[in-house]
N, C-alpha and C positions, 0 to 999 in steps of 0.2 A: 602250425609249423614253427620248428625250432632251429636256429643255427648257432651253433658255437665254435669256438676256435682257441687257439693258442698261439702265440708268438714266443717261442722260446729260445734262449742260449745257454746251452748246458754241456758241461764237461763230464765226461765217462771214461772211467779207469776199469780195467777188467785184468784180473790176474789168475792164470791158471797153468798148472804144471810148470811151475818156475817160469812163465813168461809173462810179460805185461805188455798191455795196448792200451794206448790212449788216444782219445779222439774227442773233437768239438763238434756239437750238433746243433743247428740253428733252423733246420727244416720245421716249418709250421704245422698246426694239426688243424683240419676242418672237418666237421659232421654236420650232416643235415637230417632231421628227423621230421616226419609228418604223423600224428596221430589221430585215432577217431575213438571216439568214446561211444563204446556199445552200450554200454549201461553207464549208472554215475560210478560204480566202482570196477569196472572192466572196460579195458583200453586194448587197442591195438595199433602197432606203428611199424612204418617202414623207415629204413634210415641208411645212409651212405656217409662213410668217411676215408678220408685219406691224409697222407703225411706221415709224420713222426709222432708217436703216442706224447700225450701232454707231459709238461714237466712233472718230474717225479714218479713217472710210470715205467717199471721196468720191463723190457722185453728181452728175449733170449739173443737179439742182435741189434745193432744200430741202424739197421735199414729201413726202407720206407715200407709202407703197405697200404693199400686200397680195398675196401671192403664193403660191402652191401648185404641187407639182410631183413628180418622182420620180427617182430616179438608179439607175445600176448601177456598181459599182465593185469591179474586180479588183486585187489586191496581190501584191506580188512582195518580201516582206520590208518594208523601207523605203520602196520605190517603190510608188506607186498610180495606176492611171488608170481612167477611166471615162467615162460620158455621163450627161447630164442633160437633162431638159425641165422647161419651167419656165412657169407662165402668171401674169403680174402685172398688177394694175390701180394706174395712178398717179392720185394724187389732189391736189387744190388744197389747200393749207395743211394742217389735221389732218383728214384724211379727209373732206375737202369733196367737191364735185362731180368725178367722175372726168374727167381730162382725155387719158388716153391708155390702151389695151389692148396689151401686148406678149406676144410667144410667143418664147421663148428655146430653142435647142439647144446646149448645151456640150458639148464635149470636153476632158478635162482630164488633165495629169498632175503629180504631186505626189511629191516626196522628203523625208522626215522624217531630216536628218542630227542625229544626237546624240552628239557625240565625247566629252562628259562631261556628268554631271549638272547642270553649271552653264550650258551653251551649248546652245542651241536654234536650228537653222538649217532653215528649210522653203521652198524655191522650189517655184513652180507655174506651169505654162506652161496657157493657156486659150485656145481658139478657140470663139465665137459666132455663130451665125446667129440673127438677129433678125426676126420676122416681126410684121406689124400684126395687128388683129383680123380683117381678111379673110384671113389666112395669107399675104399678099403679103410676100415678103423685102423688107425696107428698110436692112439692113446687117450687114456682116460685120465681127466685132472679134477682134483677136489680142493678147493681152496676156501680159506677164512679171511676176511679182511674186515677193519673197520676203519673209520674215518672221525676224528675227533678235532673240534672246532671250539676254540674258546676265545672270546672277545678279550683283549687284553685293556685297552683304552681306546675310545673313540672308535676310528674306522680300523684299527690294527687286530688282527687275530692271529693266535698261535694255531697250527695246523700240524697235525701229526696221524701217520697213516701206516700201521703196522700190517703185514699180510704173512700167512704161512700156506704153502701150497704143496700138494702131494701128485706127483704124477707116475701113472704105471702105464708102461708102453707094450704094445702088441704088434704082430706082423713082423716087419724087417728088423725091428729093436725088441723083440719079445724077451722079457726078463730084466728090461732095465726099468730102475726105479728111482726117480730122483725126489729130492725133499728140498724145497727153497724156502728161506727165511727173508723177509726183506722188511725196513721200516724206513719212512721218509719223514721228515720234519721242518718246519719253517715258519716263516711269517708272510702273512697277506695282507695287503692293504686294500680296502674295497672303496674305491671311486665312488660307484654307483652300485645298484642291485646288480648290474650285469656287466660290469667292467671291473677288474681287480689285479693288481699286481702281486707276484708271487715269487719269493726267495726261498730255495729249500737245499737241503743235503739230505743225502741217502745211503744206504749201505744194504747189499743183498749177497747173500752166501747159498750156493746151490752144492748140495752132496749128493753124488750118485755112486752108483755101484758098477758104473761102466767106468773105465780109465780114460782122462781126459775130457770127462763131460762136468766135471765139478768145477767151480769157480767161485771167485769174490769179486763183487762190484762195488766201486763208490761212483756217485754220481753229485754234482751240484750244478746250480744254475738259477737264472731268473728267467721270468716270463711274464707277458700279458695276456690273461684270459679274458674271453668275451662270450657274450651270448646275447642275442637278439631273437623277437618274434615277429618275422615280417608278416603282414596281413596279404592273403592270397587275393585275387581277384574273383574268385568264385566261392 
């Protein structure tokens, strides 16, 4: 079992159609995952998470979310592929009235490149099918992202996370297409293997063929990330 979370304070500025919206976000993030190894290279997990996404993660809104789901992951050395299903509730503000329910099916492939102890590169491809609370498909999303971590000196690491995402909508928004580019970069100080301090700044831009859906977003902040593995009594 793994418990991980983030205690962030971040500033978000969103500009669209000549308007600008600013917000400060301090909602924490918490995730719990329990895994079972079916074979040495095949595992399944169930998970639940809630709050606001960890520092440096971009989402379409600044509101909170609660979700749960399961996955199946197959590994070939440093390469892993898998599928996951997730049921999510999106809320106004800090767990206010729910404004959307989503069901996601994700197919992903991830490679962990570790040329030496001071450099970590983790690219990932993800394809997602999203359905609404009535299980009608509303969106197909394809994304590529990578995370690069380079040790600078001692416990200080430089982190950069670029991402490109393409979304094609069906149903009520049939014909809509969005292309989103984002990058986050900053410094992380590793107190222990499971506790670290993070300070980042990032930029995201979305171009849409539907008026009013394009935007530019700036984010910056600091946070404390943690992870631990409690021992279960069974």
